[in-house]
PDB file of N, CA, C and O in Angstrom:
ATOM      1  N   MET A   1     -57.433 -42.948 -54.983  1.00  0.00           N
ATOM      2  CA  MET A   1     -57.791 -41.594 -55.379  1.00  0.00           C
ATOM      3  C   MET A   1     -58.862 -41.081 -54.424  1.00  0.00           C
ATOM      4  O   MET A   1     -59.805 -41.794 -54.082  1.00  0.00           O
ATOM      5  N   SER A   2     -58.700 -39.857 -54.012  1.00  0.00           N
ATOM      6  CA  SER A   2     -59.679 -39.274 -53.103  1.00  0.00           C
ATOM      7  C   SER A   2     -60.920 -38.834 -53.881  1.00  0.00           C
ATOM      8  O   SER A   2     -60.918 -38.786 -55.111  1.00  0.00           O
ATOM      9  N   SER A   3     -61.962 -38.522 -53.145  1.00  0.00           N
ATOM     10  CA  SER A   3     -63.220 -38.144 -53.792  1.00  0.00           C
ATOM     11  C   SER A   3     -63.150 -36.771 -54.456  1.00  0.00           C
ATOM     12  O   SER A   3     -63.999 -36.446 -55.286  1.00  0.00           O
ATOM     13  N   ILE A   4     -62.152 -35.960 -54.101  1.00  0.00           N
ATOM     14  CA  ILE A   4     -62.049 -34.634 -54.729  1.00  0.00           C
ATOM     15  C   ILE A   4     -60.981 -34.593 -55.827  1.00  0.00           C
ATOM     16  O   ILE A   4     -60.620 -33.517 -56.302  1.00  0.00           O
ATOM     17  N   GLY A   5     -60.484 -35.750 -56.224  1.00  0.00           N
ATOM     18  CA  GLY A   5     -59.581 -35.819 -57.363  1.00  0.00           C
ATOM     19  C   GLY A   5     -58.109 -35.648 -57.059  1.00  0.00           C
ATOM     20  O   GLY A   5     -57.317 -35.442 -57.978  1.00  0.00           O
ATOM     21  N   LEU A   6     -57.718 -35.727 -55.798  1.00  0.00           N
ATOM     22  CA  LEU A   6     -56.297 -35.610 -55.461  1.00  0.00           C
ATOM     23  C   LEU A   6     -55.598 -36.948 -55.626  1.00  0.00           C
ATOM     24  O   LEU A   6     -56.210 -37.991 -55.400  1.00  0.00           O
ATOM     25  N   PRO A   7     -54.319 -36.942 -56.018  1.00  0.00           N
ATOM     26  CA  PRO A   7     -53.588 -38.206 -56.139  1.00  0.00           C
ATOM     27  C   PRO A   7     -53.285 -38.773 -54.753  1.00  0.00           C
ATOM     28  O   PRO A   7     -53.310 -38.045 -53.760  1.00  0.00           O
ATOM     29  N   PRO A   8     -53.000 -40.065 -54.691  1.00  0.00           N
ATOM     30  CA  PRO A   8     -52.646 -40.662 -53.405  1.00  0.00           C
ATOM     31  C   PRO A   8     -51.384 -40.019 -52.823  1.00  0.00           C
ATOM     32  O   PRO A   8     -50.540 -39.514 -53.563  1.00  0.00           O
ATOM     33  N   VAL A   9     -51.265 -40.042 -51.504  1.00  0.00           N
ATOM     34  CA  VAL A   9     -50.113 -39.446 -50.823  1.00  0.00           C
ATOM     35  C   VAL A   9     -48.810 -40.084 -51.300  1.00  0.00           C
ATOM     36  O   VAL A   9     -47.805 -39.391 -51.453  1.00  0.00           O
ATOM     37  N   THR A  10     -48.816 -41.398 -51.539  1.00  0.00           N
ATOM     38  CA  THR A  10     -47.581 -42.074 -51.989  1.00  0.00           C
ATOM     39  C   THR A  10     -47.107 -41.523 -53.324  1.00  0.00           C
ATOM     40  O   THR A  10     -45.902 -41.424 -53.555  1.00  0.00           O
ATOM     41  N   THR A  11     -48.025 -41.166 -54.201  1.00  0.00           N
ATOM     42  CA  THR A  11     -47.648 -40.577 -55.490  1.00  0.00           C
ATOM     43  C   THR A  11     -47.023 -39.205 -55.298  1.00  0.00           C
ATOM     44  O   THR A  11     -46.020 -38.878 -55.932  1.00  0.00           O
ATOM     45  N   VAL A  12     -47.613 -38.408 -54.428  1.00  0.00           N
ATOM     46  CA  VAL A  12     -47.088 -37.062 -54.173  1.00  0.00           C
ATOM     47  C   VAL A  12     -45.687 -37.154 -53.569  1.00  0.00           C
ATOM     48  O   VAL A  12     -44.794 -36.415 -53.982  1.00  0.00           O
ATOM     49  N   VAL A  13     -45.480 -38.043 -52.603  1.00  0.00           N
ATOM     50  CA  VAL A  13     -44.172 -38.199 -51.962  1.00  0.00           C
ATOM     51  C   VAL A  13     -43.149 -38.697 -52.968  1.00  0.00           C
ATOM     52  O   VAL A  13     -42.020 -38.209 -52.994  1.00  0.00           O
ATOM     53  N   LYS A  14     -43.531 -39.672 -53.804  1.00  0.00           N
ATOM     54  CA  LYS A  14     -42.610 -40.189 -54.815  1.00  0.00           C
ATOM     55  C   LYS A  14     -42.233 -39.096 -55.805  1.00  0.00           C
ATOM     56  O   LYS A  14     -41.061 -38.956 -56.157  1.00  0.00           O
ATOM     57  N   ASP A  15     -43.216 -38.316 -56.260  1.00  0.00           N
ATOM     58  CA  ASP A  15     -42.931 -37.235 -57.200  1.00  0.00           C
ATOM     59  C   ASP A  15     -42.037 -36.173 -56.575  1.00  0.00           C
ATOM     60  O   ASP A  15     -41.145 -35.651 -57.244  1.00  0.00           O
ATOM     61  N   ALA A  16     -42.258 -35.843 -55.303  1.00  0.00           N
ATOM     62  CA  ALA A  16     -41.418 -34.856 -54.619  1.00  0.00           C
ATOM     63  C   ALA A  16     -39.998 -35.365 -54.491  1.00  0.00           C
ATOM     64  O   ALA A  16     -39.049 -34.605 -54.687  1.00  0.00           O
ATOM     65  N   ARG A  17     -39.832 -36.642 -54.163  1.00  0.00           N
ATOM     66  CA  ARG A  17     -38.498 -37.229 -54.051  1.00  0.00           C
ATOM     67  C   ARG A  17     -37.804 -37.233 -55.418  1.00  0.00           C
ATOM     68  O   ARG A  17     -36.628 -36.883 -55.523  1.00  0.00           O
ATOM     69  N   THR A  18     -38.533 -37.626 -56.453  1.00  0.00           N
ATOM     70  CA  THR A  18     -37.974 -37.635 -57.810  1.00  0.00           C
ATOM     71  C   THR A  18     -37.524 -36.245 -58.212  1.00  0.00           C
ATOM     72  O   THR A  18     -36.442 -36.077 -58.773  1.00  0.00           O
ATOM     73  N   TYR A  19     -38.355 -35.242 -57.926  1.00  0.00           N
ATOM     74  CA  TYR A  19     -38.004 -33.869 -58.251  1.00  0.00           C
ATOM     75  C   TYR A  19     -36.754 -33.426 -57.492  1.00  0.00           C
ATOM     76  O   TYR A  19     -35.864 -32.802 -58.069  1.00  0.00           O
ATOM     77  N   ALA A  20     -36.686 -33.748 -56.197  1.00  0.00           N
ATOM     78  CA  ALA A  20     -35.537 -33.341 -55.379  1.00  0.00           C
ATOM     79  C   ALA A  20     -34.247 -33.981 -55.887  1.00  0.00           C
ATOM     80  O   ALA A  20     -33.213 -33.317 -55.959  1.00  0.00           O
ATOM     81  N   VAL A  21     -34.302 -35.259 -56.237  1.00  0.00           N
ATOM     82  CA  VAL A  21     -33.111 -35.950 -56.756  1.00  0.00           C
ATOM     83  C   VAL A  21     -32.701 -35.339 -58.092  1.00  0.00           C
ATOM     84  O   VAL A  21     -31.520 -35.073 -58.312  1.00  0.00           O
ATOM     85  N   ASP A  22     -33.660 -35.116 -58.980  1.00  0.00           N
ATOM     86  CA  ASP A  22     -33.378 -34.529 -60.288  1.00  0.00           C
ATOM     87  C   ASP A  22     -32.783 -33.137 -60.137  1.00  0.00           C
ATOM     88  O   ASP A  22     -31.798 -32.806 -60.797  1.00  0.00           O
ATOM     89  N   LEU A  23     -33.375 -32.323 -59.275  1.00  0.00           N
ATOM     90  CA  LEU A  23     -32.890 -30.962 -59.061  1.00  0.00           C
ATOM     91  C   LEU A  23     -31.477 -30.957 -58.483  1.00  0.00           C
ATOM     92  O   LEU A  23     -30.624 -30.200 -58.945  1.00  0.00           O
ATOM     93  N   ALA A  24     -31.224 -31.785 -57.487  1.00  0.00           N
ATOM     94  CA  ALA A  24     -29.891 -31.849 -56.874  1.00  0.00           C
ATOM     95  C   ALA A  24     -28.840 -32.273 -57.892  1.00  0.00           C
ATOM     96  O   ALA A  24     -27.743 -31.715 -57.929  1.00  0.00           O
ATOM     97  N   GLU A  25     -29.173 -33.253 -58.710  1.00  0.00           N
ATOM     98  CA  GLU A  25     -28.220 -33.718 -59.726  1.00  0.00           C
ATOM     99  C   GLU A  25     -27.942 -32.632 -60.764  1.00  0.00           C
ATOM    100  O   GLU A  25     -26.796 -32.444 -61.171  1.00  0.00           O
ATOM    101  N   ARG A  26     -28.968 -31.926 -61.188  1.00  0.00           N
ATOM    102  CA  ARG A  26     -28.776 -30.875 -62.188  1.00  0.00           C
ATOM    103  C   ARG A  26     -27.979 -29.690 -61.626  1.00  0.00           C
ATOM    104  O   ARG A  26     -27.141 -29.117 -62.323  1.00  0.00           O
ATOM    105  N   VAL A  27     -28.240 -29.331 -60.376  1.00  0.00           N
ATOM    106  CA  VAL A  27     -27.493 -28.246 -59.745  1.00  0.00           C
ATOM    107  C   VAL A  27     -26.025 -28.620 -59.617  1.00  0.00           C
ATOM    108  O   VAL A  27     -25.148 -27.817 -59.937  1.00  0.00           O
ATOM    109  N   ALA A  28     -25.752 -29.831 -59.154  1.00  0.00           N
ATOM    110  CA  ALA A  28     -24.363 -30.274 -58.993  1.00  0.00           C
ATOM    111  C   ALA A  28     -23.649 -30.357 -60.339  1.00  0.00           C
ATOM    112  O   ALA A  28     -22.505 -29.921 -60.462  1.00  0.00           O
ATOM    113  N   SER A  29     -24.314 -30.910 -61.342  1.00  0.00           N
ATOM    114  CA  SER A  29     -23.650 -31.037 -62.642  1.00  0.00           C
ATOM    115  C   SER A  29     -23.443 -29.671 -63.291  1.00  0.00           C
ATOM    116  O   SER A  29     -22.430 -29.461 -63.957  1.00  0.00           O
ATOM    117  N   THR A  30     -24.371 -28.744 -63.114  1.00  0.00           N
ATOM    118  CA  THR A  30     -24.185 -27.398 -63.654  1.00  0.00           C
ATOM    119  C   THR A  30     -23.007 -26.701 -62.989  1.00  0.00           C
ATOM    120  O   THR A  30     -22.235 -26.012 -63.656  1.00  0.00           O
ATOM    121  N   PHE A  31     -22.863 -26.876 -61.671  1.00  0.00           N
ATOM    122  CA  PHE A  31     -21.720 -26.294 -60.972  1.00  0.00           C
ATOM    123  C   PHE A  31     -20.412 -26.846 -61.527  1.00  0.00           C
ATOM    124  O   PHE A  31     -19.479 -26.088 -61.792  1.00  0.00           O
ATOM    125  N   VAL A  32     -20.341 -28.155 -61.703  1.00  0.00           N
ATOM    126  CA  VAL A  32     -19.121 -28.780 -62.213  1.00  0.00           C
ATOM    127  C   VAL A  32     -18.824 -28.295 -63.626  1.00  0.00           C
ATOM    128  O   VAL A  32     -17.682 -27.955 -63.936  1.00  0.00           O
ATOM    129  N   VAL A  33     -19.837 -28.260 -64.482  1.00  0.00           N
ATOM    130  CA  VAL A  33     -19.637 -27.838 -65.875  1.00  0.00           C
ATOM    131  C   VAL A  33     -19.262 -26.364 -65.956  1.00  0.00           C
ATOM    132  O   VAL A  33     -18.373 -25.999 -66.726  1.00  0.00           O
ATOM    133  N   ALA A  34     -19.923 -25.510 -65.177  1.00  0.00           N
ATOM    134  CA  ALA A  34     -19.606 -24.078 -65.197  1.00  0.00           C
ATOM    135  C   ALA A  34     -18.195 -23.819 -64.677  1.00  0.00           C
ATOM    136  O   ALA A  34     -17.466 -23.002 -65.239  1.00  0.00           O
ATOM    137  N   THR A  35     -17.810 -24.509 -63.612  1.00  0.00           N
ATOM    138  CA  THR A  35     -16.450 -24.365 -63.093  1.00  0.00           C
ATOM    139  C   THR A  35     -15.437 -24.829 -64.137  1.00  0.00           C
ATOM    140  O   THR A  35     -14.397 -24.198 -64.326  1.00  0.00           O
ATOM    141  N   GLY A  36     -15.747 -25.932 -64.812  1.00  0.00           N
ATOM    142  CA  GLY A  36     -14.871 -26.396 -65.891  1.00  0.00           C
ATOM    143  C   GLY A  36     -14.769 -25.377 -67.010  1.00  0.00           C
ATOM    144  O   GLY A  36     -13.694 -25.175 -67.575  1.00  0.00           O
ATOM    145  N   GLY A  37     -15.887 -24.733 -67.334  1.00  0.00           N
ATOM    146  CA  GLY A  37     -15.874 -23.698 -68.370  1.00  0.00           C
ATOM    147  C   GLY A  37     -14.973 -22.540 -67.997  1.00  0.00           C
ATOM    148  O   GLY A  37     -14.229 -22.039 -68.840  1.00  0.00           O
ATOM    149  N   VAL A  38     -15.026 -22.110 -66.756  1.00  0.00           N
ATOM    150  CA  VAL A  38     -14.154 -21.024 -66.302  1.00  0.00           C
ATOM    151  C   VAL A  38     -12.698 -21.457 -66.362  1.00  0.00           C
ATOM    152  O   VAL A  38     -11.842 -20.699 -66.819  1.00  0.00           O
ATOM    153  N   LEU A  39     -12.410 -22.671 -65.905  1.00  0.00           N
ATOM    154  CA  LEU A  39     -11.030 -23.145 -65.909  1.00  0.00           C
ATOM    155  C   LEU A  39     -10.486 -23.306 -67.324  1.00  0.00           C
ATOM    156  O   LEU A  39      -9.307 -23.050 -67.568  1.00  0.00           O
ATOM    157  N   ILE A  40     -11.332 -23.726 -68.253  1.00  0.00           N
ATOM    158  CA  ILE A  40     -10.895 -23.902 -69.639  1.00  0.00           C
ATOM    159  C   ILE A  40     -10.624 -22.553 -70.308  1.00  0.00           C
ATOM    160  O   ILE A  40      -9.660 -22.417 -71.062  1.00  0.00           O
ATOM    161  N   THR A  41     -11.466 -21.563 -70.035  1.00  0.00           N
ATOM    162  CA  THR A  41     -11.334 -20.284 -70.734  1.00  0.00           C
ATOM    163  C   THR A  41     -10.360 -19.320 -70.068  1.00  0.00           C
ATOM    164  O   THR A  41      -9.915 -18.364 -70.704  1.00  0.00           O
ATOM    165  N   ALA A  42     -10.020 -19.547 -68.811  1.00  0.00           N
ATOM    166  CA  ALA A  42      -9.084 -18.652 -68.122  1.00  0.00           C
ATOM    167  C   ALA A  42      -7.652 -18.982 -68.526  1.00  0.00           C
ATOM    168  O   ALA A  42      -7.308 -20.142 -68.754  1.00  0.00           O
ATOM    169  N   THR A  43      -6.840 -17.965 -68.608  1.00  0.00           N
ATOM    170  CA  THR A  43      -5.416 -18.167 -68.844  1.00  0.00           C
ATOM    171  C   THR A  43      -4.678 -17.879 -67.544  1.00  0.00           C
ATOM    172  O   THR A  43      -5.258 -17.340 -66.602  1.00  0.00           O
ATOM    173  N   THR A  44      -3.411 -18.235 -67.495  1.00  0.00           N
ATOM    174  CA  THR A  44      -2.661 -18.083 -66.245  1.00  0.00           C
ATOM    175  C   THR A  44      -2.588 -16.644 -65.771  1.00  0.00           C
ATOM    176  O   THR A  44      -2.533 -16.399 -64.566  1.00  0.00           O
ATOM    177  N   ASP A  45      -2.587 -15.684 -66.689  1.00  0.00           N
ATOM    178  CA  ASP A  45      -2.507 -14.288 -66.271  1.00  0.00           C
ATOM    179  C   ASP A  45      -3.869 -13.663 -65.961  1.00  0.00           C
ATOM    180  O   ASP A  45      -3.926 -12.531 -65.479  1.00  0.00           O
ATOM    181  N   THR A  46      -4.981 -14.389 -66.234  1.00  0.00           N
ATOM    182  CA  THR A  46      -6.305 -13.826 -65.966  1.00  0.00           C
ATOM    183  C   THR A  46      -7.072 -14.568 -64.879  1.00  0.00           C
ATOM    184  O   THR A  46      -8.231 -14.245 -64.620  1.00  0.00           O
ATOM    185  N   VAL A  47      -6.460 -15.542 -64.245  1.00  0.00           N
ATOM    186  CA  VAL A  47      -7.156 -16.269 -63.186  1.00  0.00           C
ATOM    187  C   VAL A  47      -7.549 -15.266 -62.097  1.00  0.00           C
ATOM    188  O   VAL A  47      -6.707 -14.531 -61.580  1.00  0.00           O
ATOM    189  N   GLY A  48      -8.814 -15.250 -61.767  1.00  0.00           N
ATOM    190  CA  GLY A  48      -9.322 -14.295 -60.790  1.00  0.00           C
ATOM    191  C   GLY A  48      -9.745 -12.971 -61.405  1.00  0.00           C
ATOM    192  O   GLY A  48     -10.338 -12.139 -60.719  1.00  0.00           O
ATOM    193  N   HIS A  49      -9.451 -12.754 -62.694  1.00  0.00           N
ATOM    194  CA  HIS A  49      -9.796 -11.499 -63.365  1.00  0.00           C
ATOM    195  C   HIS A  49     -10.292 -11.800 -64.776  1.00  0.00           C
ATOM    196  O   HIS A  49      -9.617 -11.471 -65.751  1.00  0.00           O
ATOM    197  N   LEU A  50     -11.443 -12.410 -64.891  1.00  0.00           N
ATOM    198  CA  LEU A  50     -11.971 -12.743 -66.207  1.00  0.00           C
ATOM    199  C   LEU A  50     -12.472 -11.495 -66.930  1.00  0.00           C
ATOM    200  O   LEU A  50     -13.097 -10.619 -66.332  1.00  0.00           O
ATOM    201  N   SER A  51     -12.188 -11.436 -68.203  1.00  0.00           N
ATOM    202  CA  SER A  51     -12.730 -10.357 -69.020  1.00  0.00           C
ATOM    203  C   SER A  51     -14.194 -10.674 -69.343  1.00  0.00           C
ATOM    204  O   SER A  51     -14.680 -11.773 -69.077  1.00  0.00           O
ATOM    205  N   PHE A  52     -14.865  -9.711 -69.908  1.00  0.00           N
ATOM    206  CA  PHE A  52     -16.263  -9.910 -70.281  1.00  0.00           C
ATOM    207  C   PHE A  52     -16.403 -11.075 -71.249  1.00  0.00           C
ATOM    208  O   PHE A  52     -17.253 -11.943 -71.051  1.00  0.00           O
ATOM    209  N   TRP A  53     -15.585 -11.105 -72.288  1.00  0.00           N
ATOM    210  CA  TRP A  53     -15.721 -12.145 -73.303  1.00  0.00           C
ATOM    211  C   TRP A  53     -15.311 -13.515 -72.775  1.00  0.00           C
ATOM    212  O   TRP A  53     -15.852 -14.532 -73.209  1.00  0.00           O
ATOM    213  N   GLN A  54     -14.372 -13.553 -71.853  1.00  0.00           N
ATOM    214  CA  GLN A  54     -14.028 -14.830 -71.230  1.00  0.00           C
ATOM    215  C   GLN A  54     -15.192 -15.343 -70.390  1.00  0.00           C
ATOM    216  O   GLN A  54     -15.445 -16.547 -70.339  1.00  0.00           O
ATOM    217  N   SER A  55     -15.893 -14.434 -69.737  1.00  0.00           N
ATOM    218  CA  SER A  55     -17.069 -14.826 -68.963  1.00  0.00           C
ATOM    219  C   SER A  55     -18.168 -15.356 -69.876  1.00  0.00           C
ATOM    220  O   SER A  55     -18.825 -16.346 -69.554  1.00  0.00           O
ATOM    221  N   VAL A  56     -18.365 -14.700 -71.011  1.00  0.00           N
ATOM    222  CA  VAL A  56     -19.348 -15.169 -71.984  1.00  0.00           C
ATOM    223  C   VAL A  56     -18.941 -16.548 -72.509  1.00  0.00           C
ATOM    224  O   VAL A  56     -19.780 -17.439 -72.642  1.00  0.00           O
ATOM    225  N   ALA A  57     -17.659 -16.718 -72.804  1.00  0.00           N
ATOM    226  CA  ALA A  57     -17.170 -18.014 -73.282  1.00  0.00           C
ATOM    227  C   ALA A  57     -17.361 -19.102 -72.224  1.00  0.00           C
ATOM    228  O   ALA A  57     -17.702 -20.237 -72.557  1.00  0.00           O
ATOM    229  N   ALA A  58     -17.144 -18.765 -70.968  1.00  0.00           N
ATOM    230  CA  ALA A  58     -17.345 -19.740 -69.889  1.00  0.00           C
ATOM    231  C   ALA A  58     -18.812 -20.172 -69.837  1.00  0.00           C
ATOM    232  O   ALA A  58     -19.104 -21.350 -69.633  1.00  0.00           O
ATOM    233  N   GLY A  59     -19.724 -19.236 -70.018  1.00  0.00           N
ATOM    234  CA  GLY A  59     -21.142 -19.579 -70.072  1.00  0.00           C
ATOM    235  C   GLY A  59     -21.458 -20.489 -71.247  1.00  0.00           C
ATOM    236  O   GLY A  59     -22.265 -21.411 -71.126  1.00  0.00           O
ATOM    237  N   GLY A  60     -20.823 -20.229 -72.384  1.00  0.00           N
ATOM    238  CA  GLY A  60     -21.018 -21.078 -73.562  1.00  0.00           C
ATOM    239  C   GLY A  60     -20.496 -22.483 -73.344  1.00  0.00           C
ATOM    240  O   GLY A  60     -21.135 -23.457 -73.742  1.00  0.00           O
ATOM    241  N   VAL A  61     -19.340 -22.593 -72.716  1.00  0.00           N
ATOM    242  CA  VAL A  61     -18.785 -23.914 -72.405  1.00  0.00           C
ATOM    243  C   VAL A  61     -19.709 -24.651 -71.440  1.00  0.00           C
ATOM    244  O   VAL A  61     -19.943 -25.848 -71.603  1.00  0.00           O
ATOM    245  N   ALA A  62     -20.231 -23.953 -70.444  1.00  0.00           N
ATOM    246  CA  ALA A  62     -21.152 -24.580 -69.493  1.00  0.00           C
ATOM    247  C   ALA A  62     -22.419 -25.059 -70.202  1.00  0.00           C
ATOM    248  O   ALA A  62     -22.903 -26.158 -69.935  1.00  0.00           O
ATOM    249  N   ALA A  63     -22.955 -24.236 -71.104  1.00  0.00           N
ATOM    250  CA  ALA A  63     -24.153 -24.632 -71.844  1.00  0.00           C
ATOM    251  C   ALA A  63     -23.880 -25.846 -72.728  1.00  0.00           C
ATOM    252  O   ALA A  63     -24.687 -26.773 -72.783  1.00  0.00           O
ATOM    253  N   ALA A  64     -22.747 -25.838 -73.413  1.00  0.00           N
ATOM    254  CA  ALA A  64     -22.385 -26.977 -74.262  1.00  0.00           C
ATOM    255  C   ALA A  64     -22.184 -28.245 -73.424  1.00  0.00           C
ATOM    256  O   ALA A  64     -22.594 -29.334 -73.826  1.00  0.00           O
ATOM    257  N   GLY A  65     -21.558 -28.096 -72.272  1.00  0.00           N
ATOM    258  CA  GLY A  65     -21.363 -29.243 -71.388  1.00  0.00           C
ATOM    259  C   GLY A  65     -22.682 -29.789 -70.880  1.00  0.00           C
ATOM    260  O   GLY A  65     -22.847 -31.005 -70.781  1.00  0.00           O
ATOM    261  N   SER A  66     -23.616 -28.923 -70.558  1.00  0.00           N
ATOM    262  CA  SER A  66     -24.938 -29.365 -70.113  1.00  0.00           C
ATOM    263  C   SER A  66     -25.685 -30.082 -71.237  1.00  0.00           C
ATOM    264  O   SER A  66     -26.377 -31.072 -70.998  1.00  0.00           O
ATOM    265  N   LEU A  67     -25.540 -29.580 -72.457  1.00  0.00           N
ATOM    266  CA  LEU A  67     -26.166 -30.234 -73.602  1.00  0.00           C
ATOM    267  C   LEU A  67     -25.592 -31.636 -73.800  1.00  0.00           C
ATOM    268  O   LEU A  67     -26.339 -32.597 -73.983  1.00  0.00           O
ATOM    269  N   ILE A  68     -24.277 -31.748 -73.764  1.00  0.00           N
ATOM    270  CA  ILE A  68     -23.623 -33.050 -73.923  1.00  0.00           C
ATOM    271  C   ILE A  68     -24.044 -33.994 -72.803  1.00  0.00           C
ATOM    272  O   ILE A  68     -24.314 -35.170 -73.047  1.00  0.00           O
ATOM    273  N   LYS A  69     -24.100 -33.480 -71.578  1.00  0.00           N
ATOM    274  CA  LYS A  69     -24.527 -34.301 -70.439  1.00  0.00           C
ATOM    275  C   LYS A  69     -25.953 -34.797 -70.635  1.00  0.00           C
ATOM    276  O   LYS A  69     -26.244 -35.955 -70.336  1.00  0.00           O
ATOM    277  N   GLY A  70     -26.849 -33.945 -71.130  1.00  0.00           N
ATOM    278  CA  GLY A  70     -28.225 -34.356 -71.375  1.00  0.00           C
ATOM    279  C   GLY A  70     -28.333 -35.420 -72.454  1.00  0.00           C
ATOM    280  O   GLY A  70     -29.142 -36.342 -72.347  1.00  0.00           O
ATOM    281  N   ILE A  71     -27.518 -35.292 -73.491  1.00  0.00           N
ATOM    282  CA  ILE A  71     -27.508 -36.293 -74.560  1.00  0.00           C
ATOM    283  C   ILE A  71     -26.980 -37.623 -74.041  1.00  0.00           C
ATOM    284  O   ILE A  71     -27.536 -38.679 -74.344  1.00  0.00           O
ATOM    285  N   LEU A  72     -25.896 -37.572 -73.252  1.00  0.00           N
ATOM    286  CA  LEU A  72     -25.350 -38.797 -72.663  1.00  0.00           C
ATOM    287  C   LEU A  72     -26.334 -39.438 -71.692  1.00  0.00           C
ATOM    288  O   LEU A  72     -26.440 -40.663 -71.627  1.00  0.00           O
ATOM    289  N   ALA A  73     -27.054 -38.609 -70.937  1.00  0.00           N
ATOM    290  CA  ALA A  73     -28.046 -39.137 -70.000  1.00  0.00           C
ATOM    291  C   ALA A  73     -29.147 -39.870 -70.744  1.00  0.00           C
ATOM    292  O   ALA A  73     -29.629 -40.905 -70.282  1.00  0.00           O
ATOM    293  N   ARG A  74     -29.544 -39.349 -71.881  1.00  0.00           N
ATOM    294  CA  ARG A  74     -30.576 -40.034 -72.676  1.00  0.00           C
ATOM    295  C   ARG A  74     -30.028 -41.327 -73.257  1.00  0.00           C
ATOM    296  O   ARG A  74     -30.746 -42.324 -73.336  1.00  0.00           O
ATOM    297  N   ALA A  75     -28.771 -41.320 -73.661  1.00  0.00           N
ATOM    298  CA  ALA A  75     -28.171 -42.516 -74.255  1.00  0.00           C
ATOM    299  C   ALA A  75     -27.936 -43.612 -73.223  1.00  0.00           C
ATOM    300  O   ALA A  75     -28.117 -44.792 -73.522  1.00  0.00           O
ATOM    301  N   PHE A  76     -27.534 -43.234 -72.013  1.00  0.00           N
ATOM    302  CA  PHE A  76     -27.163 -44.224 -71.008  1.00  0.00           C
ATOM    303  C   PHE A  76     -28.153 -44.344 -69.854  1.00  0.00           C
ATOM    304  O   PHE A  76     -28.029 -45.250 -69.030  1.00  0.00           O
ATOM    305  N   GLY A  77     -29.127 -43.451 -69.783  1.00  0.00           N
ATOM    306  CA  GLY A  77     -30.104 -43.476 -68.694  1.00  0.00           C
ATOM    307  C   GLY A  77     -31.503 -43.699 -69.227  1.00  0.00           C
ATOM    308  O   GLY A  77     -31.694 -44.359 -70.249  1.00  0.00           O
ATOM    309  N   ALA A  78     -32.474 -43.147 -68.530  1.00  0.00           N
ATOM    310  CA  ALA A  78     -33.867 -43.254 -68.961  1.00  0.00           C
ATOM    311  C   ALA A  78     -34.055 -42.487 -70.261  1.00  0.00           C
ATOM    312  O   ALA A  78     -33.524 -41.389 -70.427  1.00  0.00           O
ATOM    313  N   LYS A  79     -34.812 -43.072 -71.179  1.00  0.00           N
ATOM    314  CA  LYS A  79     -34.994 -42.460 -72.503  1.00  0.00           C
ATOM    315  C   LYS A  79     -35.843 -41.191 -72.464  1.00  0.00           C
ATOM    316  O   LYS A  79     -35.807 -40.403 -73.409  1.00  0.00           O
ATOM    317  N   ASP A  80     -36.599 -40.980 -71.402  1.00  0.00           N
ATOM    318  CA  ASP A  80     -37.468 -39.807 -71.343  1.00  0.00           C
ATOM    319  C   ASP A  80     -37.013 -38.795 -70.313  1.00  0.00           C
ATOM    320  O   ASP A  80     -37.822 -38.017 -69.807  1.00  0.00           O
ATOM    321  N   SER A  81     -35.700 -38.795 -69.991  1.00  0.00           N
ATOM    322  CA  SER A  81     -35.179 -37.874 -68.995  1.00  0.00           C
ATOM    323  C   SER A  81     -33.785 -37.404 -69.375  1.00  0.00           C
ATOM    324  O   SER A  81     -33.013 -38.148 -69.980  1.00  0.00           O
ATOM    325  N   ALA A  82     -33.471 -36.182 -69.021  1.00  0.00           N
ATOM    326  CA  ALA A  82     -32.122 -35.649 -69.237  1.00  0.00           C
ATOM    327  C   ALA A  82     -31.265 -35.815 -67.982  1.00  0.00           C
ATOM    328  O   ALA A  82     -30.184 -35.234 -67.879  1.00  0.00           O
ATOM    329  N   SER A  83     -31.754 -36.609 -67.033  1.00  0.00           N
ATOM    330  CA  SER A  83     -31.067 -36.803 -65.787  1.00  0.00           C
ATOM    331  C   SER A  83     -30.323 -38.131 -65.753  1.00  0.00           C
ATOM    332  O   SER A  83     -30.801 -39.132 -66.285  1.00  0.00           O
ATOM    333  N   LEU A  84     -29.148 -38.134 -65.126  1.00  0.00           N
ATOM    334  CA  LEU A  84     -28.408 -39.387 -64.934  1.00  0.00           C
ATOM    335  C   LEU A  84     -28.824 -40.107 -63.649  1.00  0.00           C
ATOM    336  O   LEU A  84     -28.458 -41.263 -63.433  1.00  0.00           O
ATOM    337  N   ALA A  85     -29.582 -39.423 -62.808  1.00  0.00           N
ATOM    338  CA  ALA A  85     -30.011 -40.014 -61.531  1.00  0.00           C
ATOM    339  C   ALA A  85     -30.972 -41.177 -61.795  1.00  0.00           C
ATOM    340  O   ALA A  85     -31.822 -41.096 -62.683  1.00  0.00           O
ATOM    341  N   LYS A  86     -30.835 -42.237 -61.034  1.00  0.00           N
ATOM    342  CA  LYS A  86     -31.706 -43.407 -61.174  1.00  0.00           C
ATOM    343  C   LYS A  86     -33.143 -43.056 -60.793  1.00  0.00           C
ATOM    344  O   LYS A  86     -33.370 -42.362 -59.802  1.00  0.00           O
ATOM    345  N   GLY A  87     -34.094 -43.522 -61.561  1.00  0.00           N
ATOM    346  CA  GLY A  87     -35.499 -43.338 -61.242  1.00  0.00           C
ATOM    347  C   GLY A  87     -36.080 -41.983 -61.579  1.00  0.00           C
ATOM    348  O   GLY A  87     -37.207 -41.684 -61.184  1.00  0.00           O
ATOM    349  N   VAL A  88     -35.341 -41.155 -62.297  1.00  0.00           N
ATOM    350  CA  VAL A  88     -35.836 -39.819 -62.648  1.00  0.00           C
ATOM    351  C   VAL A  88     -36.226 -39.808 -64.117  1.00  0.00           C
ATOM    352  O   VAL A  88     -36.671 -38.782 -64.629  1.00  0.00           O
TER     353      VAL A  88
END
């Protein structure tokens, strides 16, 4: 610890790496879940032309998928994290 109360450089680097891994995993999983939500709610005649309510439903599916993913991450990963990434 430095004399002015700053954490050691190794702690800062580790925390930055942990944050980057957590953020990358959450961004990727949100993309996958949101895309799945669109694919689930779209019908063959509306692909490429989602209605307002289909868009809202896709957002709901994405939110539900993220919730399920967070619950599974807690069950199978670290107990104090919603991330599936190791060490987060």
